[in-house]
Structure formats: C-alpha cells, structure tokens
MIDRENTI-961245 format. One record per residue (C-alpha): x, y, z. Coordinates in Angstrom, 2 decimals, always signed. Example, Ala and Ser with C-alpha at 12.3 -4.5 7.8 and 13.67 -1.06 7.14 Angstrom:
residues 2
         X         Y         Z
    +12.30     -4.50     +7.80
    +13.67     -1.06     +7.14
end
This chain:
residues 376
         X         Y         Z
    -21.76    +26.69    +63.89
    -24.23    +25.68    +66.60
    -26.00    +28.79    +66.52
    -26.36    +28.80    +62.43
    -27.46    +24.72    +63.02
    -29.99    +25.74    +65.50
    -31.66    +28.20    +63.19
    -31.60    +25.65    +60.83
    -33.48    +23.61    +62.77
    -36.15    +25.86    +63.63
    -36.39    +26.44    +59.83
    -37.02    +22.71    +59.17
    -39.22    +22.43    +62.19
    -41.39    +25.61    +61.34
    -41.85    +24.19    +57.45
    -43.05    +20.99    +58.75
    -45.46    +22.40    +61.69
    -47.13    +24.75    +59.35
    -46.84    +23.34    +55.80
    -47.45    +19.95    +56.36
    -50.16    +19.59    +53.53
    -47.41    +20.55    +51.16
    -45.55    +17.39    +52.50
    -45.96    +15.59    +49.07
    -44.97    +18.37    +46.64
    -41.73    +18.79    +48.70
    -41.27    +14.94    +48.93
    -41.87    +15.19    +45.05
    -39.33    +17.99    +44.28
    -36.64    +16.81    +46.53
    -36.72    +13.27    +44.34
    -37.53    +14.99    +40.74
    -34.08    +17.07    +41.70
    -31.95    +13.67    +42.03
    -29.61    +13.69    +39.03
    -31.33    +10.83    +38.42
    -33.74    +12.86    +36.65
    -31.40    +14.51    +34.63
    -29.67    +11.06    +33.47
    -33.04     +9.49    +32.99
    -35.01    +12.03    +31.19
    -33.81    +15.36    +30.54
    -30.27    +13.93    +29.01
    -32.32    +11.17    +26.15
    -34.43    +14.25    +25.32
    -32.33    +17.07    +24.86
    -29.56    +15.13    +23.21
    -31.98    +14.26    +20.69
    -33.52    +17.30    +20.19
    -30.30    +19.62    +20.91
    -27.60    +17.35    +21.19
    -24.84    +19.55    +22.43
    -27.02    +20.75    +24.86
    -27.89    +17.17    +26.09
    -24.06    +16.61    +26.13
    -23.10    +19.89    +28.39
    -26.08    +18.82    +31.15
    -24.11    +15.36    +31.50
    -20.95    +17.38    +31.87
    -22.41    +20.09    +34.05
    -23.90    +16.98    +35.96
    -20.91    +14.90    +36.29
    -18.14    +17.70    +36.84
    -21.00    +19.47    +39.51
    -21.52    +16.24    +41.25
    -17.87    +15.60    +41.73
    -17.01    +18.77    +43.03
    -19.82    +18.27    +45.26
    -18.32    +14.88    +47.05
    -15.35    +16.50    +47.40
    -16.11    +19.35    +49.46
    -18.49    +17.62    +51.43
    -15.47    +15.38    +52.45
    -13.23    +18.83    +53.11
    -16.18    +20.20    +54.86
    -17.49    +17.80    +56.92
    -20.99    +19.51    +57.33
    -23.77    +17.99    +59.05
    -27.37    +17.24    +58.76
    -30.03    +18.20    +60.90
    -31.88    +15.00    +61.06
    -28.79    +13.65    +63.31
    -27.46    +17.15    +64.48
    -30.20    +17.74    +66.56
    -30.36    +14.29    +68.05
    -26.40    +14.66    +68.97
    -26.03    +18.15    +69.91
    -25.67    +19.47    +73.82
    -26.31    +22.71    +72.29
    -30.02    +22.79    +73.79
    -28.88    +21.38    +77.39
    -31.65    +20.90    +79.36
    -33.78    +22.34    +77.06
    -36.13    +20.37    +75.08
    -34.91    +19.24    +71.88
    -36.78    +19.97    +68.95
    -38.45    +16.87    +67.23
    -38.30    +16.82    +63.07
    -40.35    +14.39    +61.31
    -37.81    +12.15    +58.88
    -38.88    +10.73    +55.42
    -37.50     +8.13    +53.24
    -35.18    +10.55    +51.60
    -34.23    +12.08    +54.61
    -31.38     +9.77    +55.24
    -28.85    +10.75    +53.32
    -25.54     +8.83    +54.09
    -22.86    +11.29    +52.86
    -21.79    +14.69    +54.99
    -24.23    +17.70    +54.39
    -22.35    +20.40    +53.14
    -23.30    +21.76    +50.19
    -26.22    +20.17    +49.09
    -25.82    +17.88    +46.50
    -29.45    +17.97    +45.36
    -29.47    +22.05    +45.30
    -25.97    +22.06    +43.44
    -27.18    +19.83    +40.81
    -30.49    +21.10    +40.22
    -28.93    +24.78    +40.02
    -26.00    +23.60    +37.59
    -28.64    +21.53    +35.17
    -31.12    +23.75    +35.10
    -28.87    +26.83    +34.90
    -27.39    +25.58    +31.64
    -30.83    +24.18    +30.24
    -31.91    +28.05    +30.41
    -29.02    +29.41    +28.79
    -29.02    +27.04    +26.01
    -33.12    +27.49    +25.70
    -32.30    +31.55    +25.91
    -29.44    +31.29    +23.40
    -31.79    +29.43    +20.94
    -34.83    +31.54    +21.28
    -32.50    +34.83    +20.75
    -32.82    +33.80    +16.90
    -36.33    +33.42    +17.07
    -37.25    +36.52    +18.90
    -38.88    +39.59    +16.92
    -38.19    +42.54    +19.04
    -36.01    +43.36    +21.94
    -39.26    +43.66    +24.02
    -40.37    +39.82    +22.86
    -36.68    +39.14    +24.16
    -36.49    +40.73    +27.79
    -40.18    +38.85    +28.33
    -38.65    +35.19    +27.32
    -35.23    +36.00    +29.50
    -37.61    +37.18    +32.23
    -40.24    +34.25    +32.33
    -37.07    +31.53    +31.93
    -34.78    +32.88    +34.98
    -38.34    +33.37    +36.98
    -38.78    +29.80    +36.47
    -35.44    +28.85    +36.97
    -35.63    +30.68    +40.28
    -38.98    +29.32    +41.34
    -37.44    +25.70    +40.56
    -34.32    +26.51    +42.76
    -36.51    +27.70    +45.87
    -38.76    +25.04    +45.53
    -35.68    +22.37    +45.75
    -34.20    +24.45    +48.96
    -37.37    +24.29    +50.88
    -37.78    +20.94    +49.93
    -34.52    +19.71    +51.22
    -34.87    +21.69    +54.60
    -38.64    +20.28    +54.82
    -37.89    +16.56    +55.23
    -34.82    +17.77    +57.59
    -31.82    +16.27    +55.24
    -30.28    +20.12    +54.99
    -29.99    +23.11    +56.60
    -30.30    +26.36    +54.71
    -26.98    +27.72    +54.54
    -26.31    +23.96    +52.70
    -28.73    +24.64    +49.97
    -27.93    +28.28    +49.50
    -24.33    +27.26    +49.21
    -25.16    +24.33    +47.02
    -27.30    +26.78    +44.47
    -24.14    +29.01    +44.17
    -21.88    +26.34    +43.32
    -23.92    +24.96    +40.93
    -24.71    +28.18    +38.80
    -20.41    +28.74    +39.03
    -20.22    +25.09    +37.73
    -22.67    +25.53    +34.77
    -21.05    +29.06    +33.78
    -17.78    +27.52    +33.59
    -19.08    +24.78    +31.36
    -20.95    +26.93    +29.32
    -17.86    +29.02    +28.25
    -15.94    +25.63    +27.60
    -16.62    +24.89    +24.02
    -13.92    +22.08    +24.05
    -16.37    +19.84    +25.72
    -17.62    +19.10    +22.60
    -14.50    +18.03    +20.78
    -12.90    +15.33    +23.52
    -11.51    +12.52    +22.33
    -12.66     +9.02    +23.83
     -8.87     +9.14    +25.12
     -9.91    +12.23    +26.71
    -12.99    +10.67    +28.20
    -10.83     +8.01    +29.58
     -8.31     +9.89    +30.97
    -10.81    +12.44    +32.90
    -12.88     +9.74    +34.10
     -9.86     +8.08    +35.70
     -8.88    +11.61    +37.11
    -11.97    +11.81    +38.81
    -11.76     +8.80    +40.55
     -8.24     +8.47    +41.20
     -8.33    +11.85    +42.83
    -11.66    +11.22    +44.99
     -9.95     +7.59    +46.16
     -6.41     +8.84    +46.77
     -8.20    +12.16    +48.99
    -10.27     +9.18    +50.77
     -6.80     +7.47    +51.14
     -4.64    +10.05    +52.32
     -7.09    +11.40    +55.00
     -7.55     +7.83    +56.52
     -3.70     +7.58    +56.48
     -4.11    +10.21    +59.20
     -7.06     +9.00    +60.74
     -9.98    +11.02    +59.08
    -12.99     +8.98    +58.22
    -14.40    +10.13    +55.41
    -17.20     +7.53    +56.45
    -18.15     +9.15    +59.32
    -21.38    +10.44    +58.08
    -22.57     +6.72    +57.25
    -22.36     +5.30    +61.08
    -24.70     +8.63    +62.20
    -27.22     +7.78    +59.38
    -27.52     +4.34    +60.38
    -28.07     +5.36    +63.79
    -30.64     +8.20    +63.93
    -32.73     +7.19    +60.83
    -35.94     +5.82    +62.75
    -36.55     +3.36    +60.16
    -33.30     +1.31    +59.13
    -34.41     +0.50    +55.48
    -34.28     +4.19    +54.53
    -30.54     +4.18    +54.64
    -29.74     +3.04    +51.06
    -26.27     +2.48    +50.17
    -27.42     +3.86    +46.56
    -26.81     +7.54    +48.92
    -23.19     +6.62    +50.18
    -20.87     +9.05    +48.69
    -19.31     +6.09    +46.76
    -21.90     +5.08    +44.89
    -22.43     +8.63    +43.59
    -18.66     +8.75    +42.61
    -19.37     +5.54    +40.61
    -22.42     +6.24    +39.04
    -21.44     +9.77    +37.68
    -17.96     +8.55    +36.53
    -20.10     +5.80    +34.78
    -22.12     +8.05    +32.76
    -19.14    +10.18    +31.83
    -17.44     +7.18    +30.81
    -20.68     +5.87    +28.68
    -21.14     +9.06    +27.05
    -17.36     +8.97    +26.01
    -17.64     +5.80    +24.49
    -21.26     +6.10    +22.75
    -20.06     +9.51    +21.22
    -16.77     +7.38    +19.36
    -17.87     +4.07    +18.93
    -17.77     +3.08    +14.99
    -21.27     +4.05    +14.18
    -20.30     +7.51    +15.75
    -18.51    +10.23    +12.69
    -17.58    +13.14    +15.37
    -15.28    +14.84    +12.57
    -18.53    +15.22    +10.89
    -21.06    +15.44    +13.40
    -22.95    +12.75    +12.33
    -24.53     +9.77    +13.36
    -24.97     +7.09    +10.94
    -27.77     +4.35    +12.33
    -27.46     +2.66     +8.61
    -25.37     +1.27     +6.07
    -25.34     +0.16     +2.77
    -27.57     +0.62     +0.22
    -30.76     +1.33     +0.88
    -29.94     +2.33     +4.45
    -32.21     +4.58     +6.48
    -30.82     +7.29     +9.13
    -32.37     +9.73    +11.66
    -32.37    +12.19     +8.77
    -34.43    +10.12     +6.73
    -38.25     +9.17     +6.39
    -39.71     +8.04     +3.58
    -37.49     +9.43     +1.27
    -37.78    +13.30     +3.08
    -35.94    +15.43     +5.68
    -37.93    +14.41     +8.99
    -35.21    +15.01    +11.51
    -38.07    +16.42    +14.63
    -40.04    +13.31    +14.20
    -37.49    +10.73    +14.35
    -35.41    +13.13    +16.99
    -39.01    +12.73    +19.06
    -39.47     +8.98    +18.47
    -35.73     +8.13    +19.73
    -36.36    +10.91    +22.60
    -39.40     +8.90    +23.99
    -37.64     +5.43    +23.29
    -35.03     +5.99    +25.16
    -36.46     +7.39    +28.24
    -38.84     +4.34    +28.26
    -36.07     +1.84    +28.02
    -33.86     +3.50    +30.26
    -36.65     +3.71    +32.76
    -37.36     -0.14    +32.11
    -32.97     -0.61    +32.58
    -33.29     +1.40    +35.61
    -35.45     -1.19    +37.29
    -32.77     -3.90    +37.31
    -30.74     -2.35    +40.44
    -27.32     -4.16    +41.22
    -27.22     -6.11    +44.56
    -26.72     -4.86    +47.69
    -25.40     -7.15    +49.37
    -21.77     -7.21    +48.49
    -20.76     -3.56    +48.64
    -17.53     -3.94    +46.16
    -20.15     -5.60    +43.80
    -22.83     -3.04    +44.08
    -20.20     -0.25    +43.38
    -18.96     -1.90    +40.19
    -21.94     -2.69    +38.28
    -23.50     +0.86    +39.46
    -20.35     +2.21    +37.18
    -21.56     -0.22    +34.39
    -24.95     +0.59    +34.63
    -24.70     +3.73    +34.74
    -21.94     +3.54    +31.67
    -25.45     +2.13    +29.48
    -27.47     +5.49    +29.93
    -25.75     +7.08    +27.19
    -24.62     +4.19    +25.30
    -28.63     +3.28    +24.92
    -29.78     +6.66    +24.50
    -26.95     +8.02    +21.83
    -26.06     +4.52    +19.69
    -28.66     +1.65    +20.59
    -32.38     +3.57    +20.61
    -31.04     +5.80    +17.13
    -29.40     +2.11    +15.65
    -32.72     +0.41    +16.08
    -34.96     +3.21    +15.70
    -33.40     +3.55    +11.87
    -33.43     +0.05    +11.28
    -37.15     -0.10    +11.96
    -37.49     +3.28     +9.53
    -35.26     +1.54     +6.81
    -37.66     -1.57     +7.03
    -40.33     +0.90     +6.21
    -39.35     +3.79     +3.70
    -36.48     +0.76     +1.90
    -35.05     +4.10     +0.59
    -32.91     +6.98     +1.49
    -29.01     +7.27     +2.88
    -29.16    +10.09     +5.02
    -27.68    +11.64     +7.94
    -29.04    +12.36    +11.60
    -26.33    +15.84    +12.43
    -25.63    +15.64    +15.84
    -24.41    +19.70    +16.07
    -25.59    +21.78    +14.24
end
C-alpha cells in the first residue's frame, strides 16, 4: 500500500503545485459535495417539486453514509495529510510537503471517500429520476438520447470535480475517491429499484434507525473489546493538522452517524404525523370549512407556485436553523443534540413549512378545501 499511497501523495502535490489558481473552486466543490447540501438544499427543493425523489435522496444519503462509516471502520484507510508525516517509505529522501486547508483535517479513516460516495449516490439518484421523468416529455428517440447524454455528462463532470477536489486538499488518495464513487452508484442503483421505501411505516423508520445505531455502536464495542480502537484516526488528525481549530467534532464518525440517523428518523416522523395521510398520499395543511392546502390557491389548482414557495421557504428556514450548532464542550451532549437538530430538517420541510404556508394562503383566499399530493 505504501507505493499506492506514494502515488496518491504525488497526485496531491501535482495538483497543488500546478493548479493552485483553482484552489477556491476545489474548496467550493469539496464543500458543496458534503451531505449537508443534500439535506439543506436538495431535499427541501425536490420534496416539494418531486416528492418521491426527495424521499429517495434521503434514503440514498443516509444508508450510503452509514455503509461508508462501517467500511471506513473495517478498512482502516489512511489520509494523505497524516500518512506523509508518519511513513518511513521515503527513508532519507525529502518528504513531500502538502498544503492543508480547513477541510483537509477530516477525523475519520480515509477509505472510501465519504464525499465522493455521497455525491455519486445522491446525484445518480437525481439524474435517473430526471431521466425517467423526461422520457414522457421527449418527442423523439433522438431528443431522448440527447437529454440522456447531457445528464450523464453533467453527472460525471461533477464526480470528477469532487474527486479532484478531495485529492487536491489532501483529504483522500485517488483510489479512495474512485472506490467511493463506485460504492455510491451501487447504493443509489439498489435503492432506485426499492419502491418499498415509499411505503415504510413509522415503526419501520424507527426500527431501521435503531438498527443502524445499534449495529454501528455494537461494532465499535465489539472491536474495542479485542483492543481495536476505531477512533485511532482522531488522534492522528489532532497530531498532524497544522491548525487545531480545523479538527472539528462534526467530522467525527459518531457525529456523522447521529446526524444521518436523525434525518432518517425525522423523515419517518414527518411522513406519519396526523397531518399526513400516507394511504391517500397527501399532506393536509388546513382543516375545517374554508381551509386551504398546498393544492389550492385562490380556488384554483396552482400546485407548482405553492410548491416553489414551500421549497424556497424551507431552504431559507433550514439555513437559519443551521446557524445554531450544538455545544462542543460536551461530546455526548453534542451527539445527542446533533441527532435532534438533524431530525428537524425533514420535520421543517415536510410539515412545518407547508402547514404555515397553507395557513397563510388560507388567510388570503378564504376558500377551497384541497389536497397537496405527495406521490403522483
């Protein structure tokens, strides 16, 4: 592996020396590839415009990142920014000097890349959903092929940019980002075929959340009982990161686990609140005579404008809520509040924003009693 790692370090050094002017672009791409973008932007937008796709994105993101966590714990992958400091591979030769950035100092093991895996899975699910929808609107096979070629070109351009950005900042070796993309596509393709995810009960969501947490914690305890420290990478991050402030608690494996399971549990709760009738596949945001829901605006069917209003409002509100982070002085409290905070993302998107938006519309129109359909 030392040889493979050395080629990876050379790749990072080559990019940093020859493409230094693209630093801001690589940092932006690496930041945008984080699953926070999926939860705070893509999910609110897609849930209100194409709800089935929005739900699937959450499943792909959560299960993909959980598989990524377990894989990292089992593979013990190194990261360039600390491997180059500790290895004896170079002997008496000059050790390559790699620049570090605020996003370099990830604290979990490096293989496979979580950013590459998450980005590949989420965008694969998004692209396939768009293509399936576009087939009904393409007037000819030629137009269909052009749309398909354009969408997959965009997909692979995004993945190449994400992979290069992770290598550029010294957070991953090339083989780690490639394996991350491959695993992400596999997870997304598997969930594309799983139509049952749209019919999971609240009890099913709760059981799955408990299973994901229990399995990960059980693996941690089991390996810890045989003197295997699954948090070995955290010590390396603290030791070799040039700026201590760049080592953030939110990048630790347990923070990722609690964040993702919180989103999944919140989605299950939101979809099965009394205001949601999943059997009828509808969200009711008004009750009684004169009530208004997302499908009504001024007594006329105006689903698209209302959905867009809800999507924009949800994105803005979630970004405001995201500015309030849990305290980092107490690790257990941080993890617990991270779970709770993440659960508010789907609750805000699915229930709170549509409800109050519907009430606001009702206050203006004072008529209609309609239903906003989720899955059509």
